[in-house]
SERO-4910 file (N, C-alpha, C, O; in steps of 0.05 Angstrom, whole numbers):
BEGIN
 pado doro    nc1    nc2    nc3   cac1   cac2   cac3    cc1    cc2    cc3    oc1    oc2    oc3
  Unk    A  -1024   1177   2059  -1021   1204   2049  -1023   1203   2018  -1009   1187   2005
  Unk    A  -1040   1220   2007  -1043   1220   1978  -1019   1234   1965  -1010   1255   1974
  Unk    A  -1009   1221   1945   -987   1232   1930   -997   1248   1906  -1013   1238   1890
  Unk    A   -989   1273   1904   -997   1290   1883   -976   1290   1861   -953   1298   1866
  Unk    A   -983   1282   1837   -965   1281   1815   -963   1308   1801   -984   1321   1798
  Unk    A   -940   1316   1793   -938   1342   1778   -952   1340   1751   -952   1319   1739
  Unk    A   -963   1361   1743   -976   1363   1717   -961   1382   1699   -954   1404   1707
  Unk    A   -955   1372   1676   -940   1388   1656   -959   1396   1633   -972   1379   1622
  Unk    A   -960   1421   1628   -976   1431   1606   -958   1442   1584   -940   1458   1589
  Unk    A   -963   1432   1560   -947   1441   1537   -964   1457   1519   -985   1448   1509
  Unk    A   -956   1482   1514   -970   1499   1497   -954   1504   1472   -931   1513   1473
  Unk    A   -965   1497   1449   -952   1502   1424   -963   1526   1410   -988   1529   1408
  Unk    A   -946   1543   1401   -955   1567   1387   -943   1569   1360   -924   1555   1353
  Unk    A   -954   1586   1344   -944   1590   1317   -934   1619   1315   -949   1638   1319
  Unk    A   -909   1622   1308   -897   1648   1305   -891   1653   1276   -880   1636   1262
  Unk    A   -898   1676   1267   -892   1684   1239   -863   1695   1237   -856   1713   1253
  Unk    A   -848   1685   1219   -821   1695   1215   -822   1717   1194   -834   1714   1173
  Unk    A   -809   1739   1199   -810   1762   1182   -796   1757   1156   -774   1746   1155
  Unk    A   -808   1765   1134   -795   1765   1108   -775   1788   1107   -780   1810   1118
  Unk    A   -752   1783   1095   -732   1804   1093   -744   1829   1080   -759   1827   1061
  Unk    A   -737   1853   1090   -749   1877   1080   -737   1887   1054   -748   1905   1041
  Unk    A   -714   1876   1046   -703   1880   1020   -693   1853   1010   -688   1835   1026
  Unk    A   -691   1850    983   -680   1824    974   -652   1819    983   -636   1837    986
  Unk    A   -646   1794    989   -619   1786    996   -600   1794    974   -579   1805    979
  Unk    A   -608   1790    949   -595   1801    926   -614   1798    902   -635   1784    904
  Unk    A   -608   1811    880   -623   1808    856   -605   1810    832   -583   1820    834
  Unk    A   -614   1799    810   -598   1799    785   -617   1800    761   -640   1790    763
  Unk    A   -609   1813    740   -625   1814    716   -611   1799    693   -587   1795    694
  Unk    A   -627   1790    674   -616   1775    652   -637   1771    631   -657   1785    629
  Unk    A   -633   1750    615   -652   1742    594   -663   1714    602   -676   1711    622
  Unk    A   -656   1694    586   -664   1667    593   -642   1654    611   -646   1632    621
  Unk    A   -620   1668    615   -600   1660    635   -596   1684    654   -594   1707    645
  Unk    A   -594   1678    679   -590   1698    700   -568   1688    718   -569   1666    728
  Unk    A   -547   1704    722   -525   1697    740   -530   1708    768   -529   1732    772
  Unk    A   -537   1691    786   -543   1699    814   -518   1700    830   -498   1686    823
  Unk    A   -518   1715    852   -498   1711    873   -505   1685    886   -529   1678    888
  Unk    A   -485   1670    896   -490   1644    908   -513   1645    927   -513   1659    947
  Unk    A   -534   1628    922   -559   1629    937   -555   1614    963   -537   1598    967
  Unk    A   -574   1619    982   -572   1608   1009   -595   1589   1015   -617   1594   1008
  Unk    A   -589   1567   1028   -608   1546   1034   -632   1558   1049   -629   1575   1066
  Unk    A   -656   1548   1043   -682   1555   1054   -692   1583   1045   -714   1591   1053
  Unk    A   -677   1597   1029   -687   1622   1018   -704   1616    993   -704   1594    982
  Unk    A   -719   1636    984   -737   1633    961   -727   1652    939   -719   1674    944
  Unk    A   -728   1641    914   -721   1657    891   -746   1664    876   -763   1646    870
  Unk    A   -750   1689    870   -774   1698    855   -764   1711    829   -748   1729    830
  Unk    A   -775   1701    807   -767   1712    781   -791   1725    768   -812   1713    764
  Unk    A   -787   1751    761   -806   1765    744   -795   1764    715   -772   1770    710
  Unk    A   -812   1755    697   -803   1749    670   -823   1761    650   -847   1758    653
  Unk    A   -813   1774    630   -830   1784    608   -817   1778    582   -792   1779    579
  Unk    A   -834   1772    562   -824   1765    535   -843   1775    514   -867   1779    520
  Unk    A   -832   1780    490   -849   1789    468   -842   1773    443   -818   1767    438
  Unk    A   -862   1767    428   -858   1753    402   -881   1761    384   -904   1755    390
  Unk    A   -875   1775    362   -896   1787    345   -914   1766    333   -937   1772    327
  Unk    A   -904   1742    329   -921   1720    318   -939   1707    338   -953   1688    332
  Unk    A   -939   1717    363   -955   1705    384   -938   1699    408   -915   1689    406
  Unk    A   -948   1705    432   -932   1703    456   -923   1675    462   -939   1656    460
  Unk    A   -898   1672    470   -888   1647    482   -890   1650    512   -887   1672    523
  Unk    A   -896   1628    526   -898   1629    555   -874   1614    567   -859   1600    553
  Unk    A   -870   1617    593   -848   1604    607   -855   1575    612   -877   1569    624
  Unk    A   -838   1557    605   -842   1528    610   -830   1519    636   -842   1503    650
  Unk    A   -807   1530    643   -794   1522    668   -773   1542    676   -762   1558    660
  Unk    A   -766   1542    702   -744   1557    713   -727   1536    729   -739   1521    745
  Unk    A   -701   1536    725   -684   1517    738   -660   1530    750   -649   1549    738
  Unk    A   -651   1520    773   -626   1528    786   -618   1505    803   -634   1494    818
  Unk    A   -593   1497    801   -583   1474    816   -589   1476    846   -586   1498    858
  Unk    A   -598   1454    858   -605   1453    886   -627   1472    894   -627   1483    916
  Unk    A   -646   1475    876   -671   1488    883   -694   1469    875   -690   1452    858
  Unk    A   -718   1474    886   -741   1457    880   -766   1473    883   -765   1497    891
  Unk    A   -789   1461    877   -814   1474    881   -821   1496    861   -839   1512    866
  Unk    A   -806   1497    839   -811   1519    820   -839   1517    809   -848   1495    801
  Unk    A   -853   1540    808   -880   1541    797   -886   1569    788   -875   1589    798
  Unk    A   -903   1571    768   -913   1597    760   -934   1606    780   -954   1592    784
  Unk    A   -929   1628    794   -948   1638    813   -970   1653    800   -993   1652    809
  Unk    A   -964   1668    778   -984   1684    764   -972   1691    737   -948   1694    734
  Unk    A   -989   1696    717   -979   1704    692  -1002   1710    672  -1023   1698    675
  Unk    A   -996   1727    653  -1016   1734    633  -1004   1745    608   -980   1752    608
  Unk    A  -1020   1748    587  -1010   1757    561  -1026   1780    550  -1049   1785    558
  Unk    A  -1013   1795    532  -1026   1815    516  -1023   1805    487  -1002   1806    476
  Unk    A  -1045   1795    476  -1044   1780    451  -1035   1797    427  -1022   1787    409
  Unk    A  -1043   1822    427  -1038   1838    402  -1009   1841    395  -1001   1836    372
  Unk    A   -991   1850    415   -963   1850    408   -948   1825    416   -924   1822    411
  Unk    A   -962   1806    429   -950   1781    437   -932   1783    462   -911   1772    463
  Unk    A   -942   1798    482   -927   1801    508   -936   1780    527   -960   1775    530
  Unk    A   -918   1768    541   -924   1750    564   -908   1759    588   -884   1763    587
  Unk    A   -922   1762    611   -909   1770    636   -917   1750    657   -941   1745    662
  Unk    A   -897   1739    671   -902   1718    691   -884   1723    716   -863   1736    714
  Unk    A   -894   1712    739   -878   1712    764   -876   1683    773   -896   1669    777
  Unk    A   -851   1674    776   -845   1646    784   -831   1646    811   -817   1666    818
  Unk    A   -833   1624    826   -818   1622    851   -809   1593    855   -822   1574    846
  Unk    A   -787   1590    869   -776   1564    878   -759   1569    902   -751   1592    908
  Unk    A   -752   1547    917   -737   1551    941   -711   1534    941   -709   1514    927
  Unk    A   -692   1544    957   -665   1533    956   -661   1511    976   -667   1514   1000
  Unk    A   -652   1488    966   -647   1464    984   -618   1461    992   -613   1446   1011
  Unk    A   -600   1474    979   -572   1474    986   -559   1499    975   -565   1508    953
  Unk    A   -541   1511    991   -529   1536    983   -509   1534    960   -498   1512    955
  Unk    A   -505   1556    946   -482   1558    928   -487   1561    899   -469   1570    885
  Unk    A   -511   1554    889   -515   1555    860   -517   1584    850   -524   1602    865
  Unk    A   -510   1588    824   -510   1615    813   -524   1616    785   -534   1638    778
  Unk    A   -524   1595    770   -533   1596    742   -562   1588    739   -569   1564    740
  Unk    A   -579   1608    736   -608   1603    733   -616   1604    704   -606   1620    688
  Unk    A   -633   1585    696   -642   1582    668   -672   1584    666   -686   1571    681
  Unk    A   -681   1600    647   -710   1603    641   -714   1590    613   -701   1598    594
  Unk    A   -733   1571    612   -739   1558    586   -767   1567    577   -786   1566    592
  Unk    A   -768   1576    552   -793   1585    540   -807   1562    526   -795   1541    520
  Unk    A   -833   1566    520   -848   1545    507   -842   1541    477   -850   1521    465
  Unk    A   -827   1559    466   -818   1557    438   -797   1578    432   -789   1593    450
  Unk    A   -788   1579    408   -767   1597    400   -779   1624    391   -803   1627    386
  Unk    A   -761   1644    388   -769   1669    375   -775   1692    394   -780   1714    385
  Unk    A   -775   1687    420   -782   1708    439   -758   1724    447   -736   1714    448
  Unk    A   -762   1750    452   -742   1767    465   -750   1768    494   -772   1777    501
  Unk    A   -732   1760    512   -739   1756    540   -721   1773    558   -697   1776    553
  Unk    A   -733   1785    578   -718   1799    599   -729   1789    626   -753   1782    628
  Unk    A   -712   1789    647   -720   1778    672   -706   1791    695   -683   1801    693
  Unk    A   -719   1791    719   -707   1799    744   -712   1777    764   -735   1770    769
  Unk    A   -691   1767    776   -693   1745    796   -682   1755    822   -659   1764    823
  Unk    A   -698   1753    843   -689   1762    869   -691   1740    890   -708   1723    888
  Unk    A   -674   1742    910   -673   1722    932   -684   1734    957   -677   1757    964
  Unk    A   -701   1719    972   -714   1729    996   -712   1708   1018   -712   1684   1013
  Unk    A   -710   1718   1043   -711   1700   1066   -738   1704   1080   -751   1725   1077
  Unk    A   -747   1684   1095   -771   1687   1111   -797   1681   1097   -818   1687   1108
  Unk    A   -796   1670   1073   -820   1664   1058   -828   1635   1064   -811   1617   1066
  Unk    A   -854   1630   1066   -865   1604   1072   -859   1584   1050   -864   1590   1026
  Unk    A   -848   1561   1056   -844   1540   1037   -857   1514   1047   -858   1510   1072
  Unk    A   -868   1497   1030   -864   1497   1001   -886   1510    984   -885   1509    960
  Unk    A   -906   1522    997   -928   1534    981   -931   1563    988   -948   1571   1004
  Unk    A   -914   1580    977   -912   1608    986   -934   1626    974   -941   1646    986
  Unk    A   -943   1621    950   -961   1639    936   -987   1642    951  -1000   1623    959
  Unk    A   -996   1667    954  -1021   1674    967  -1043   1676    947  -1048   1698    936
  Unk    A  -1057   1654    941  -1078   1654    921  -1067   1653    893  -1045   1643    889
  Unk    A  -1082   1663    874  -1074   1661    846  -1065   1687    834  -1059   1689    810
  Unk    A  -1065   1709    850  -1056   1735    839  -1075   1746    819  -1098   1738    817
  Unk    A  -1065   1765    803  -1082   1778    783  -1064   1788    760  -1040   1793    764
  Unk    A  -1076   1791    737  -1061   1801    713  -1078   1823    700  -1102   1825    705
  Unk    A  -1065   1839    683  -1079   1859    668  -1062   1864    643  -1038   1859    642
  Unk    A  -1075   1874    622  -1061   1880    597  -1076   1902    582  -1100   1907    587
  Unk    A  -1063   1914    563  -1075   1935    547  -1054   1953    535  -1031   1945    532
  Unk    A  -1062   1977    528  -1044   1998    519  -1050   2023    536  -1073   2033    535
  Unk    A  -1030   2034    550  -1036   2056    569  -1010   2069    577   -988   2057    576
  Unk    A  -1012   2094    585   -990   2108    598   -992   2107    628   -974   2118    642
  Unk    A  -1013   2095    639  -1016   2091    668  -1027   2063    674  -1048   2061    685
  Unk    A  -1011   2042    667  -1021   2015    671  -1023   2009    701  -1008   2018    717
  Unk    A  -1042   1992    707  -1046   1982    734  -1053   1953    735  -1059   1941    714
  Unk    A  -1051   1941    758  -1056   1912    760  -1085   1906    761  -1102   1923    766
  Unk    A  -1092   1880    756  -1119   1871    759  -1126   1869    788  -1109   1871    806
  Unk    A  -1152   1865    794  -1162   1864    822  -1151   1839    836  -1154   1817    827
  Unk    A  -1137   1844    859  -1125   1822    874  -1127   1828    903  -1120   1850    912
  Unk    A  -1136   1808    919  -1137   1811    948  -1121   1789    961  -1126   1765    956
  Unk    A  -1101   1797    977  -1084   1778    991  -1097   1771   1018  -1113   1786   1028
  Unk    A  -1090   1748   1029  -1102   1739   1054  -1082   1738   1077  -1090   1738   1100
  Unk    A  -1056   1737   1071  -1036   1734   1092  -1026   1761   1102  -1021   1779   1086
  Unk    A  -1023   1764   1128  -1011   1788   1139   -981   1787   1136   -969   1765   1134
  Unk    A   -969   1810   1136   -939   1813   1135   -928   1798   1111   -906   1786   1112
  Unk    A   -942   1800   1088   -933   1786   1064   -914   1803   1048   -910   1827   1054
  Unk    A   -903   1791   1027   -887   1805   1007   -904   1806    982   -911   1785    970
  Unk    A   -911   1830    972   -925   1833    947   -905   1839    925   -888   1856    928
  Unk    A   -907   1824    903   -890   1827    880   -906   1834    856   -927   1822    851
  Unk    A   -898   1854    841   -910   1862    816   -890   1859    793   -866   1861    798
  Unk    A   -900   1855    769   -883   1855    746   -898   1868    723   -921   1860    716
  Unk    A   -886   1888    711   -897   1902    688   -879   1899    664   -856   1907    664
  Unk    A   -890   1885    643   -875   1883    618   -888   1900    597   -912   1901    595
  Unk    A   -871   1914    581   -882   1932    561   -863   1935    537   -839   1930    540
  Unk    A   -874   1943    515   -859   1944    490   -851   1973    483   -861   1992    494
  Unk    A   -832   1974    463   -825   2000    450   -816   2022    468   -822   2045    463
  Unk    A   -802   2015    489   -792   2035    508   -767   2025    521   -767   2003    533
  Unk    A   -746   2041    520   -721   2033    533   -718   2045    561   -697   2041    573
  Unk    A   -738   2059    571   -736   2073    596   -754   2061    617   -775   2049    611
  Unk    A   -745   2063    642   -762   2055    665   -786   2074    667   -785   2096    657
  Unk    A   -807   2065    680   -830   2083    685   -822   2108    698   -803   2109    714
  Unk    A   -835   2130    692   -828   2156    704   -839   2158    732   -829   2175    748
  Unk    A   -858   2142    739   -868   2141    767   -874   2112    774   -887   2097    759
  Unk    A   -864   2103    797   -869   2076    807   -894   2075    824   -904   2096    833
  Unk    A   -905   2051    829   -929   2048    845   -924   2059    874   -904   2054    886
  Unk    A   -944   2073    884   -943   2084    911   -941   2062    931   -956   2042    931
  Unk    A   -921   2065    950   -917   2046    971   -900   2022    964   -894   2005    981
  Unk    A   -891   2021    939   -874   1999    929   -845   2009    925   -840   2032    920
  Unk    A   -827   1990    926   -799   1995    920   -792   1982    893   -800   1959    888
  Unk    A   -778   1996    876   -771   1985    850   -748   1965    852   -728   1971    865
  Unk    A   -751   1942    839   -729   1925    834   -715   1935    809   -724   1953    796
  Unk    A   -692   1924    803   -675   1934    781   -690   1932    754   -699   1911    746
  Unk    A   -692   1955    741   -705   1956    714   -687   1942    694   -662   1943    696
  Unk    A   -699   1928    675   -683   1915    654   -699   1916    627   -723   1917    627
  Unk    A   -684   1917    605   -697   1919    579   -678   1907    558   -654   1904    562
  Unk    A   -690   1901    535   -675   1894    511   -680   1915    490   -698   1914    474
  Unk    A   -662   1936    491   -665   1959    473   -694   1970    476   -703   1974    499
  Unk    A   -707   1974    454   -735   1984    455   -755   1961    449   -779   1966    445
  Unk    A   -745   1936    449   -763   1914    441   -781   1906    464   -805   1904    460
  Unk    A   -770   1903    488   -786   1895    512   -772   1905    537   -748   1906    538
  Unk    A   -788   1914    556   -778   1924    581   -793   1912    604   -815   1903    601
  Unk    A   -779   1910    628   -791   1898    652   -785   1916    676   -762   1922    681
  Unk    A   -806   1923    690   -803   1936    716   -818   1920    737   -843   1917    736
  Unk    A   -803   1909    756   -815   1894    778   -813   1911    803   -794   1927    806
  Unk    A   -832   1907    821   -832   1923    846   -841   1905    869   -851   1883    865
  Unk    A   -835   1914    894   -844   1898    917   -853   1916    939   -846   1940    941
  Unk    A   -869   1904    957   -879   1918    981   -878   1897   1004   -890   1876   1002
  Unk    A   -864   1904   1026   -862   1886   1049   -855   1902   1074   -839   1920   1072
  Unk    A   -868   1896   1097   -890   1877   1100   -916   1890   1091   -921   1913   1096
  Unk    A   -932   1874   1078   -958   1884   1067   -981   1872   1083   -981   1848   1089
  Unk    A  -1000   1888   1091  -1023   1879   1105  -1041   1863   1085  -1040   1867   1061
  Unk    A  -1057   1844   1096  -1076   1830   1079  -1097   1849   1069  -1104   1869   1082
  Unk    A  -1107   1843   1045  -1128   1860   1034  -1123   1866   1004  -1106   1853    992
  Unk    A  -1137   1886    994  -1134   1893    966  -1107   1904    960  -1097   1922    974
  Unk    A  -1094   1894    939  -1067   1903    932  -1069   1916    904  -1078   1904    885
  Unk    A  -1060   1941    903  -1061   1956    878  -1033   1967    871  -1018   1975    889
  Unk    A  -1027   1968    846  -1002   1980    837  -1007   1993    810  -1021   1982    793
  Unk    A   -997   2017    806  -1000   2031    780   -975   2047    774   -962   2058    792
  Unk    A   -967   2048    749   -943   2061    740   -950   2084    722   -972   2086    712
  Unk    A   -931   2102    717   -934   2123    697   -911   2120    677   -888   2118    685
  Unk    A   -918   2120    651   -898   2117    630   -909   2127    604   -932   2135    603
  Unk    A   -892   2128    584   -902   2133    557   -921   2111    549   -917   2088    554
  Unk    A   -943   2119    536   -964   2099    530   -953   2077    511   -943   2083    489
  Unk    A   -955   2052    521   -946   2029    506   -963   2005    513   -978   2005    532
  Unk    A   -961   1984    496   -974   1959    502   -961   1946    526   -936   1948    528
  Unk    A   -976   1934    543   -965   1922    567   -980   1897    576  -1003   1892    567
  Unk    A   -967   1881    593   -980   1860    607   -967   1859    635   -943   1859    637
  Unk    A   -983   1859    656   -972   1860    683   -984   1838    700  -1004   1826    693
  Unk    A   -971   1833    723   -980   1812    742   -973   1820    770   -954   1836    775
  Unk    A   -989   1811    789   -985   1817    818   -993   1793    834  -1012   1779    828
  Unk    A   -977   1788    856   -984   1766    874   -968   1771    900   -948   1785    900
  Unk    A   -977   1759    922   -963   1761    947   -951   1734    955   -962   1713    948
  Unk    A   -929   1735    970   -917   1711    981   -921   1712   1011   -917   1732   1024
  Unk    A   -929   1689   1023   -936   1687   1051   -910   1685   1068   -891   1674   1059
  Unk    A   -911   1696   1092   -887   1693   1110   -886   1665   1121   -906   1651   1124
  Unk    A   -862   1656   1127   -858   1629   1139   -869   1629   1167   -871   1650   1180
  Unk    A   -874   1605   1177   -883   1602   1205   -866   1581   1218   -855   1563   1205
  Unk    A   -862   1583   1245   -847   1564   1260   -862   1557   1285   -874   1575   1297
  Unk    A   -860   1533   1294   -874   1524   1318   -856   1530   1342   -832   1527   1341
  Unk    A   -869   1539   1364   -854   1543   1389   -869   1529   1411   -894   1527   1410
  Unk    A   -855   1521   1431   -868   1508   1454   -859   1519   1480   -835   1526   1483
  Unk    A   -877   1523   1498   -871   1531   1525   -881   1510   1544   -904   1501   1542
  Unk    A   -863   1500   1562   -871   1479   1580   -873   1490   1608   -856   1504   1617
  Unk    A   -896   1483   1621   -900   1491   1648   -902   1467   1666   -906   1469   1690
***
């Protein structure tokens, strides 16, 4: 009698984990930002803008205890007033840290920043492409041309501008504003997010008093996890 052996088939699938629809928390500051104790495996995203009349300084590093993978995802400058606007990200390897530090490439900048914590972002390489930047002087600034490739992504924008102590009078359509921050009328920062965002062209435009600006936009990819079904 022939013996029939059982056959086991293992199917492995990839499931996308949803990015949190709002930040776990956020905080504003300058070159130091006091976070609520961060959580392991979450991602910290910092929108940073700075101005220096003698020429823009750029961000050299972002540090927070028990985080790693920090990188500039996108950034650009407006040379005439010396504005630099950048978006950085890193991920948490152990919970509990609070004191985040931003180091500039030199002295003399006035810096403002918004740092937010998110769950469900892909690590260790979350940035979707190279993003886009734009700069100029306008009362209706918008981002440069950028197309994201990941579905259900988190799109982050950052608008830095001078000579205005007020938030934009109109935020980008479809986006939620993160906490506005400024240093008197020297430099201001408005960051925004959209999640979940479909892959494709990403646009953002604000309305404000006409001022010099530099802005940046990029998407973060959702995390993925492997699943197996055994038959």
